[in-house]
ZAKE-368851 format. One line per field, with one value per residue (C-alpha): residue number from 1; x, y, z; residue in one letter. Coordinates in steps of 0.25 Angstrom, whole numbers, plus 5000, padded with zeros to 4 digits. Last residue first. Layout:
// residues N
k c(NUM|...)
xx c(X|...)
yy c(Y|...)
zz c(Z|...)
r c(A|...)
//
This chain:
// residues 102
k c(102|101|100|99|98|97|96|95|94|93|92|91|90|89|88|87|86|85|84|83|82|81|80|79|78|77|76|75|74|73|72|71|70|69|68|67|66|65|64|63|62|61|60|59|58|57|56|55|54|53|52|51|50|49|48|47|46|45|44|43|42|41|40|39|38|37|36|35|34|33|32|31|30|29|28|27|26|25|24|23|22|21|20|19|18|17|16|15|14|13|12|11|10|9|8|7|6|5|4|3|2|1)
xx c(5061|5071|5083|5091|5093|5078|5073|5081|5076|5062|5063|5070|5059|5048|5054|5050|5035|5036|5042|5031|5020|5026|5027|5012|5008|5016|5009|4995|4997|5002|4989|4991|4986|4977|4980|4970|4981|4983|4993|4994|5005|5000|4999|5013|5017|5007|5014|5028|5023|5017|5030|5038|5028|5028|5044|5043|5033|5042|5054|5046|5041|5056|5061|5049|5051|5066|5076|5085|5099|5106|5115|5104|5096|5107|5110|5095|5095|5107|5101|5088|5096|5104|5092|5085|5097|5098|5084|5083|5096|5089|5076|5084|5093|5081|5074|5086|5089|5074|5074|5087|5083|5068)
yy c(4876|4887|4877|4888|4879|4874|4887|4893|4881|4884|4899|4897|4887|4896|4908|4904|4902|4916|4923|4917|4921|4935|4936|4932|4942|4953|4950|4949|4963|4968|4963|4952|4954|4942|4935|4938|4940|4925|4921|4907|4906|4908|4923|4924|4917|4925|4938|4933|4929|4943|4950|4942|4945|4960|4959|4953|4963|4974|4968|4967|4981|4986|4979|4984|4998|4998|4997|5007|5002|5016|5010|5003|5016|5024|5014|5014|5029|5030|5020|5028|5041|5035|5029|5042|5050|5040|5040|5056|5056|5047|5055|5068|5062|5057|5070|5078|5068|5070|5085|5089|5081|5084)
zz c(5250|5251|5248|5240|5228|5229|5231|5219|5210|5214|5211|5198|5193|5197|5190|5176|5181|5188|5176|5167|5177|5178|5163|5162|5172|5165|5152|5158|5164|5151|5144|5134|5120|5116|5103|5092|5081|5080|5069|5066|5056|5041|5044|5047|5034|5026|5032|5028|5014|5013|5017|5007|4996|4999|4999|4985|4980|4985|4978|4965|4966|4969|4957|4948|4954|4950|4961|4967|4971|4970|4960|4952|4953|4947|4936|4932|4932|4923|4914|4913|4911|4900|4893|4893|4888|4876|4873|4873|4864|4854|4854|4852|4841|4834|4835|4830|4819|4814|4815|4806|4794|4796)
r c(X|X|X|X|X|X|X|X|X|X|X|X|X|X|X|X|X|X|X|X|X|X|X|X|X|X|X|X|X|X|X|X|X|X|X|X|X|X|X|X|X|X|X|X|X|X|X|X|X|X|X|X|X|X|X|X|X|X|X|X|X|X|X|X|X|X|X|X|X|X|X|X|X|X|X|X|X|X|X|X|X|X|X|X|X|X|X|X|X|X|X|X|X|X|X|X|X|X|X|X|X|X)
//
């Protein structure tokens, strides 16, 4: 008992000191490598999720119509041609007036 009790107390104290030293060293290494704990990471993820949900809700509040008809390529080409013709009418009239082609 005289030799056993001090040995047990010493080994328990030594294991406590070693555990704290390793834990502190690990925290310092994580801080230097910019690792974050799970709770901080979880808080950041929750904040990002809330931000994304607020953006989605903002989009949903606007009039979002997903039933819009998809134009065929021929229709797109025809629409662009008509837009081009409407835009060029003014230029053609002006050129004819300048060159006296009327």
